[in-house]
C-alpha distance (Angstrom), angle and dihedral (degrees) to the residues before:
residue distance angle dihedral
K1 . . .
A2 3.79 . .
I3 3.79 124.6 .
Y4 3.78 114.5 -144.9
T5 3.79 121.5 -159.2
T6 3.76 134.9 -176.2
N7 3.77 128.9 -130.6
A8 3.81 89.7 -106.9
V9 3.79 91.4 57.4
E10 3.80 91.7 46.6
S11 3.80 90.8 48.1
L12 3.80 93.0 51.1
N13 3.79 90.4 46.3
S14 3.80 90.9 53.3
V15 3.82 90.9 50.1
I16 3.81 90.9 52.5
R17 3.81 92.0 45.8
A18 3.81 91.4 49.9
A19 3.81 92.3 49.4
T20 3.80 93.7 49.7
K21 3.80 94.0 41.0
R22 3.80 91.8 59.6
R23 3.80 89.4 61.7
K24 3.77 111.1 54.3
L25 3.80 96.4 -172.6
F26 3.78 132.8 33.2
P27 3.81 118.7 -160.0
N28 3.81 92.2 -144.0
D29 3.80 142.9 -8.9
D30 3.78 92.5 -94.6
S31 3.80 93.2 61.1
A32 3.81 91.0 50.4
R33 3.81 90.2 51.1
K34 3.81 90.5 50.5
V35 3.80 92.6 52.7
V36 3.81 91.6 49.6
Y37 3.81 91.9 45.1
L38 3.81 92.8 50.3
A39 3.81 91.5 47.1
I40 3.81 90.0 52.9
E41 3.81 91.5 46.8
Q42 3.81 91.6 51.4
Y43 3.80 90.8 47.3
A44 3.81 91.7 49.9
S45 3.80 92.5 49.5
G46 3.81 91.8 50.1
E47 3.80 95.4 -117.7
V48 3.79 95.2 120.9
I49 3.78 118.6 99.9
L50 3.78 113.4 -168.0
S51 3.77 117.2 -149.0
R52 3.75 130.2 179.9
V53 3.76 116.5 -127.0
């Protein structure tokens, strides 16, 4: 079974990965949820600028 994704899904996934990659360790589950939530909020508001490193 193949899973098909769109560019929007891939873009959001990369924003979440970048936000969580910056922090190597989370003290608890709540802090990890906050980082993911804030990354999604920034992405939705158009404030996120993706750059390749």
